[in-house]
N, C-alpha and C positions, 0 to 999 in steps of 0.2 A: 463783571470780570471780563478782561480782554480775551480775544480769541488767539490761541497760540498755535503756531505751526508745529509739524511733527518733530523737527529738530530741537524745538524749545521745550519739549515735554520730558519729564522724568517720572516714571511710574514705580514707586518705591513701597515695598511691603515691610511693615514692622513685625518681626517675629521674635519669639523667646518664651521663656518659662512664665507661668502665671505669677504675677507679683514682681516681675523683674523691672517694671517701670516703663512699659511701652506707651501707655496712655499719657504718662507724664512727659515722655520725650515728645510726643505729638503736641501736647499743650505748650511746651517750651518753644517748639518751632513755630507754632501758630502765633505766640506772643511776639517773637522776634520778627516775623514777617508782617506784623500789623493786623492779623486776622482778629485778635482779641486785645483788649486793653489790660487785662490781668489774667494771670494763670489760674485755670481751674484746678481743683484737687479732687481726686477719686473719692477721698473720705468725705468731702463736702457735697458730692453728687452734682458738681457743676462743670464737668469737663465737656468738651465739644463732642467727643466720640462716644462716651458712655451716657447716652441720653435716655435710653429705655428705662422704664420704671424698675424692671427686674435688675438691670445693671446698677442702678442707683441704690436699690435695696441691698444687693449682695456685694457691692463694691468691687466688682470685676467685670471685664468685658465678656459679653455673650455673643455679640454679632460683630462682623467686620464693619467698620465705619470708614467713610471716605472723607479726607480733609484736603481739599485743593489749596495750595499755597503759591503765592507769587513772590519770586525772589530775584533781586537784581544780580545776575551772574556776571562773571568776568567778561564774557563776550555779549552781554545784553541780557534782557529779562528772560527768566525761565519759569515754567509752571511745574510744581512738584505735586503729583497726585499721591498723597500719603494714605496708605491702607493700613489702618490700625486693627490688628487681629486679636482674637482671644488667645490666652495662653493655656487655659485649662483644656485637657485632652478630650473632654466630652464634646467640645465645640470645634473639632478638627475639620468638619465640613466647611465651616466659615473660612478657615485658614486656607484650605485647598482651593476654594473659589477665588480668594484674593491672589494667591500665588499664580493661578492660571493666567492672570492679566498683568502681573508685575514684570518689570524688566530688570529689577535689582532688589536687594533686600538689605535691611539693617537688622542684625541679630543683636537684641538688647540683652546684656548680661549684668546682673547685679554683682558688683565687685566683692561684696562681703559673702554672698551666697555661693559665688563661683559658678563652675559649670554644672548646670542642673539638667534633668532629663529633657526639659523643654528646649534647652540650648542644643542638645544632641539631635532632637527631632527636627529643630529648625535647620540645622546644618544638613541633615539627611534630605530634607525637602529641597534645599538649595542645590545640593548635589544632583538630585533626581531631575530637577528642571534646569540645571546648568545656569543658575542665577549668580551674577556678580554680587558680592556682599561685603559689607563693612561690619565689624563687630564693634558695637558702641557700649563701653563699660560705664554703667551708672553708679550712683551711690559713692562717688569719690569723696564726698564730704565726710564720710564715716572714717575716722582716723584708724580704726581697727581693720580696715579693708586694705589688703596688700595687693597693689596692682602688679608688682613684679612677680609675685607668686602666681597670680591668675594668668599672666602671659605665659609663664613656664608650663602651667597646666594646659593652656590652650595649644601650645606647641606640641606637648606630649600627646594630646588627644587628637588634634587635627593636622599635625605634621608641619612641614616646612613652609606651607602657604601663609602661615600666620606671620604678619609683619607689623610690629608696633610703630605707628606713625607719630605717636606722642608719648612722652614720659612725664610723670607728674612733678610739680614743684609744690613742696609743702613748707610752711613756716609756722612755728609754734603749734604744731600738730593740726594745722588747717590747710585745706587744699586751696592754693592761691593762684595757681597758674600751671603752665605746661611747657615742655620743650618740644618744638616742632622738629622732628628728626629729619624730615625731608629738606627743610630750609636751614637746619642747624641754628635755630634762633629761639631765645627764651620769650615767653609770653606771660604777662601778668594780667589777671582779670581786673577790670576797673568797675564797670557797672554791668551787672548780669553777664552776658556772653561777650561784651566788648572787652578788648584787651589792648595793652601797650607792650612795646618791646622791653625786655629786661635782660640782665646778665644770666648766663647759664650757671646755676650753682655747681660748686665743685663736686658735691656728693653725687650728682647726676652723671658726671663725666664718664665713669667706667661703663655704666649701662648704655649710655648714649653711644659710646664707641662701638659696642657690640651690635646695637640696633642699626646704627648707620652702616656698618660694614655689611650686614646682612642685606640691607636695601641696595647698596652699591653692587653687590654680587648679583642680585636679581636684575638690576638695570643692565649689567654687563652681558647677561644671558640673552638679551633681546637680539643681538646680532654679533657676527664674527668680528666686525670692525670695533664694536664696543668692547668685546672681550679682549682684543689685542691692546686697546688703549688702557683698559683696566689693569692688565698685567704689566704694562710698561709704566704704570704709575701716573697716568693722565687723569686730570679731574674732569668730571662731566659738568656741562653747564646746567643751570637750574631748569632750563626749558627741556633739555635732553632727559633729565631725570623725570620731570613731570610727564612727558609724553610716553616714556618707557613704562612708568608706573601705571598710567591710564590704560595702556595696552594690556598689561598683566592683570589689572583689576577686572577689566571687562571680560577677559577670557577665563577668569577664575583661578589663575595660578598664583595670585597674591591676594590675601585678605587683610586689609588694613585694620589695625586695632586703634580705636580712638576713645576718648574718655570725657566725662563731664559729671555734673551734679544736677539731677532733674529738679530737685527742690529749690536749689539756688539759681537755676537756669544758667549754669555755667557750661561752656564747651559747645554750645549749639550753633554759634555763628560759624565755627570752623567745620562743624558737621554739614551745615548747608553749603559751605564752599566745596566740601568734598563731594557732595551729591552732584553739584554743578560740574566739577572738574573730572571726577573719576567714573561716574555712573553713565551708562549709555542712554541715548534717546531711542525711541522705538524704531527710527529709520535704520538702526544698526541690525535690526532683526528681520526675519521673514515671517509672514503668517502662512500657515500650511493648512489646507483643507481638501475638499473633493469638489470637482466641478460636476454638478448633478446632471448637466446636459450630456456629458460624455462619459461620466464615471471615472475620469482620470484624476490623478493627484494634481492639486493646484498649489502653486507657491507664488507669493508676491511680496514685494517690499511694502512696508507701511508707507503709503504714498497717497496724497490727497488729490492728485490730478486724474485719477481713474474713477470708474463707477463705484458706488457705495457698497460696502459690506461691513457688517458689525456683528459681534456676538454678545449675547446676554449672559453675564456670568453670575448674576445674583438678582433675586427678587425680594422686594420689601412689600409686605401686605399688611400694613398697619391700619387698624380701624380709625385712627385719628388723623394720620397724614396721608392715607390712601395707598394705592398700589403703584409702586415704581419699579421699572425694569432697569437695572444698572447694566451698562454695556460698554464695551471697548470698540471704538471704530477701527477697523483693520485697513480698509482702503476707502478712498473717496472722502466726502464731507457729508455729515448728517445735518440737515437743515429742518427748522420747524415747518409745520403745515405741509408736510409732504407724505406721499404714499410710499410704503416700503413693502417688500414681499418677504413673508416668513417662509423660508425654504423648507424647514422641517415640517411645518403644518400645511404647506401649500395654500397659504391664505394671505390676502392683502391686509395690511394694518395701517391705520391713519396715525401719523405722528402729529401731535399737537405742538406744545411748547417743548423745547429742549432745555434741560436743567443740568447744573452741577449740584450735587448734594454735598453739603458740608455739615456732617453730623445730621441733625434733623432739619436743617435749613435748606430750602431750595433756592438756588440762584439761577435766574433765567439767563441763557446765553444765545447769541445770534446764530452760532453754528459750532460744530465739533469737528476738528480735523482728524485725519488718520493718526492713530496712536493715542488719542485722548480718551479719557474715561468720563462718562456722564450718565444721565438718566432721562427716561421718558415716562410719562404717567399714563395710567389707564389703558394699557393695551389689552385687547380682548382675548386673544388665543396664545399670546407669546409666553413662554415659560423659560426658566433658567436652562441654559445650554442651547437655546435656539439661535439660529443665524438669520439675520436680516440682510437682504441684498436687493438688487433690482431683478425683475422677472427675466430680463434678457441675459443676465449673467448670474445664474443661480449657484452660489457657492455655499457649501456647508463646512463649518469649522468643527473641530472635535469638541465635545462637551468636556467640562472640567472633570478630572478623575476624582470622584468622591468616595470616601470610605464607606464600607457596607456596615450597617448597624446589626449587631448580634445580641445585644442585651434586650430582653423584652419582659413585659408584665401584662397581666390581664387588667382591663379597666372597665369600670361600670359607672353609669350616671348616678349621682347621689339622689337627684330628684327625678321621679318618674315623669316621662314626657319631654325630657331634655335631649333625647337621643338625636333628633334631627339637628338641633342647635349645635350639639357636640360634634357631629360628623362634619357640619359645614365649617365650624371653627378649626377643627383639625385639618381640613382640606387647605385652609388658608395658611396654617402653620407649616404644613408639609410643602406648600408652594415656596415658602421662605427658606425652609431648612430641608435639604435633600437627604439628610441622614436620619430623618424621622419618617416612620412608616406606620400607618394604622392598617391592621389586617383583620378581616372577619374570619374566625375559625369556626366554621359551621358545625364541624364534627363534634367539637367539645362545647358547643354553644357558648363561646366566649369571644370578646373583642380584645385584640392584642395590640400593644403599642411598642414598636421597636425603636431603639435609640442607641447611641454610642456608649452611654453609661447612665448610672443612676442619677447623677447630678442633672443631666439633660432632661431626664424624665421629670425630675422635681421641678425644673424650670417650666416645662410644658404644662404641668398641673397648675402652677402659679399663673402662667399666662392665660390659660383658659378661664381661670377665676377672675383675674383682674381686667383682662381685655374684653373677654366675651361673656362674662357673667354666668358661666356654667361651672359646675363642680363635678369632678370625677374622683373615684378612689382607685388606687392601684393595688393589685393583689398578686399572689403567686399564681402563675398560670397552671391550668390542668394540662397533663401531657397525654398524647394520643396513644394509649395502650391498645393492644389487640387481644382477642381471645382465640384459642384454638384447642384441638383435642389431641390426645396421644394414643388412644386405644381404639379398637374396632368394637362396636356394639350393635346388637340387634334389639329393636324395641317396638312395642305396639302403642299406637295412639288411637283411642276410640272416643268419639264425640257423639253422645246419644242424649236427646232431649225430647220429652213428650209434653206438649202443652196445648191440648185441644186442637183439633184439625190436624194439619200437617205437622209432623214432628221433625226432628233433625237427626240425621244418622250419617256418620262417616267413620270408616275404620281403615287404618293403614298399618302395615308392618314394614318398618324401614331399617336400613343398615347405615350407620354413620361411621366414617373412618377418616384418618388423616389423608389429605390429598398429596402432601409432599411439596406443595407450592404455596408459599405464604403471600404471594402477590395477588392470588385469586381468592375472592370470598368463598365461593362454593361451586361445585359441579353437581348437577342433578342427572341421574340416570334412572330408567325403570326396567325391571326384569319381571314383569307381571305375566303369568301364564293363565290362559283360560278365561280371561275377562272378569277375574274376581274384583278388579277395580276398572270400571269402564274408562276408555281412553279420554273421553271428554272431561274427566275429572283430573287428568294429569297436570294441566296448567294450574288448577287450584292448589294442588299439592306443592308445585314449584312456587306459587305466590306465597304460600305459607312460609316456605323456606326463606324467600326473599325478605319477608318481614322480620323473621327470626334473626338473620345474620346481622341486621342493623344494630341490634343491642343484645349482646350475649347474656346468658343467665348467670355467669360467674360474677362479673362486676359492672355489667352494663356497657361494655366496650364492643365495637364491631368485631364480628367473627371472621377469621380468614382460614384458608387451608382445609376446607371441609369437603368431603365427598359424601353425598347422600344418595342412596339407592332405594327406590320403592320396590319391595319384593312381592308383597301380597296385601290382602285386605278383604273387606266385604262391603256390600252396599245394599240399600233397600230401594226397591223400585219406586216407592212413593216418597219416602222421607229423606232420601239422599239428595244433597245439593252441593254446589261448588263451595258455598260457605262452610258447610259441615265438614267437607274434606280438608278445607284450609285449616279449620279449627283442630281437626284430628292430627294434622301434620305439626301444628304448633305444640300440641301436647306431647307428641312423640319426640320432638326436638328437645324440649325442655328437660324431659326425663333422660333421653339418650345422651345429651351433651354432658350432663352432670355425672353420668355413669362412665364416661369415656376418658377419664383422667384429664379434666379441663386444665389448661394452663394459661397464664397471662404472658403476653409478649410485650417487651418494651422497645421503644424506638432507640436505635443506636446511631450516633453521629460519628463521621470521620472528622477528626480535629487536628488542626495544625497550630502549634504554638511557636512563635519566634521570639527568642530571648537571648541576651548576651550569655557567653559561655559560663560565666560564674554563677548563673541562676539555674542551670539545667538540673542540678541535684534536687533543689527545693521544688521545682516545677514537677519533676517526675514523681517525687514523693507525694505531692498533693494529688496528682492524677491517680496514683494507686489508691489513695484514700477515697477518691470519688468513683471507685470501681472501674477506672479506665485501664485499658491494656495498651501499653506503649509498644508501638510496632517498629519504631526506628528513629534515627536522628541523623540529620544531614547538615553540613555547614553551608551558610549562605556566602562564605568567603569574604564577609565583612565583619568578622568577629562575633557573629551570632549563630545560634543553632536553631534548626527547625525540627521540633519534636512532633512526630506523627503518632496519633493514638486513636483507638476506638473507645467511645465513652457513651454511657446512657444519656439521652437528652435531659432527663430529669436531674442529672448530676451537674449539668452546666448552669443550673440556676444559681445566680450570685457569683459566677466564675470571674466576671470582669473585675469586680471589686477585689477579690482575693488575688488575682494575677497581678493587679496593679500594686497591691500592698507587698507582695512577694518580690516584685522587681522594681519597686520605686517608680512605677508608671511606664516603664520602657517596654514591657512585654506586650506583644500583640497576638491575637488569636483569630482564627476563622474556622467555621465548620459547615458541614452540610449533612443532611439526612442520608444514611447509608442503607439500613435494613432493619428488620425486626429480629430480636433474639428473645429466648425464654427468660423471663424475669426470675431472680432468685426468690426462694420461698418467703423470706421476710418481707420483700417488696410486694409480692402477691398477697400475702396475708393482710398487709396494711391497706392495700387498695380494696380488697374484698370487705374488710371491716368498715372502711369509709363508705362504701356503697350501702352496706347494711344500716349504718347509722343514719344515712340520708333517707333511706326508705322508712325507718322508724319515725323520723321527724314528720 
């Protein structure tokens, strides 16, 4: 593939709901630009972007794929770096990585399905990152799909930005062409996306007038001169219209709506023209970072005449094709066989060959200019989010903003002895997917796997099995309860053993009471008078306590909030020892703790749930059922409410799935551990019984 300059590059991300047809759009564009000779199908498992075994098996995208296309534009050839992203919400990390390097977006909407949750999320992402966008309506070949109805819904939902650039032409209930609203001309499809001019049908005239008027109003708003001409009835030239629309599309105040049929590969020639004409090249933007040598903010245009800087936005660690770091060159030119400086890791890395990835294929290139996206293989220390530069100009760019995973399960190896293999395989998967986390919970003796949702966890289990030949099972996690006491008690613990020669003798009288501080396991004091227990045995008494609070007698959970005072006791000049006093303390603790009104404490989380207004009743009702206490509700001023609540951690198990089903997938939540509170009687009873059952086993 040729080397392209910054002004010839278009970095475009495909966004939309799962199943809207993003991968088919990518296939159609690949066919038209000569990348493939025939269109692959998701159902046949032969598309360029869904090449992973899991994607072929499940028939949906799991990872973001890069498809570079070469297109003969109006002013010369351009290169389109198409980023095909997953539509399912569990793989949102992949979408966030792709959006972080895109300069524009195509939101794919299925005409029959209409505006779906994924459409709204795609729009919100574009708003957040200020991305110019085109809405591309697929499935126009379905005669039951109403384009006019969809455009009205888009206008209602997203406002006056929505501008239909095309209207459909149907004959005998078939989609045969479109009217170009900008050029006021009819187009009839001939072969695939090729078309010829045709008459504008009468039935389109009314809608065409409305759409055209809206576009002309938008053009008039670009300057006072245009506004005066518009009101005096002057016609704008085609060039004036195109330039004005380009300005508005780039700044996001107009969002064109275009259409096509993915299956019949219709409408994509015009989409490619629109990408060339209306989408910005990277040199319209600045890259913003920090100059490490001065600590000051750094901004620069995407420019290939200066020293190199690039940021890694994604890592592929596939056992079959190897490890690739996908990067966007920000300044300068990336060349093969060069040394670069990883600013985040303060380490030099050797760049071997420089590649473009097209699905799973690697295409070697002579160099990558600023603004372009490519890949390098086998870097030693570089990870997603790292910045590469030259040592004399150490710039750090911001890492992609990746969603935090809140869904988790406990996992175990199916086969003993696989633990090392599993941890090394998980490390590779975590390198690829930043929304995946493996955590060792030493307290509950369990390994936890965090992800965005259950589907992602299911994919991880499958990848471990197929890629790395190790099996794990997922289970409900154990929750970190605590034990404490409610009353004050005084108790004796005596350890006496005679067994030929030296015996063992330790005797303590202790007082146990609530400390009033649940952050501290215990405090030990002594109030012994007259040497009834010699001072040299005090550390042994405290050691006994230390051992006891690790695992309480009620249900085997750590003890907190205990004040223990050594009051009295007795000793034997020959048979007493540190071990004997430690054992005496343990006996006193076990008896005293169970007499002092022991209770179980459960971890409480501070929860924030963000949902559209219409779902607040359902969500609050569900939180009450989960023993949650709703503390308040605030508007985010974008039609959503943020519900704040305290809720037991154990009740958040499975919450992700339930929240999605209540809100159609649009609800989001986050939480953090807040404190411990006394568990209700039924919860305590269940935990104590579970402990007893375990011990019986």
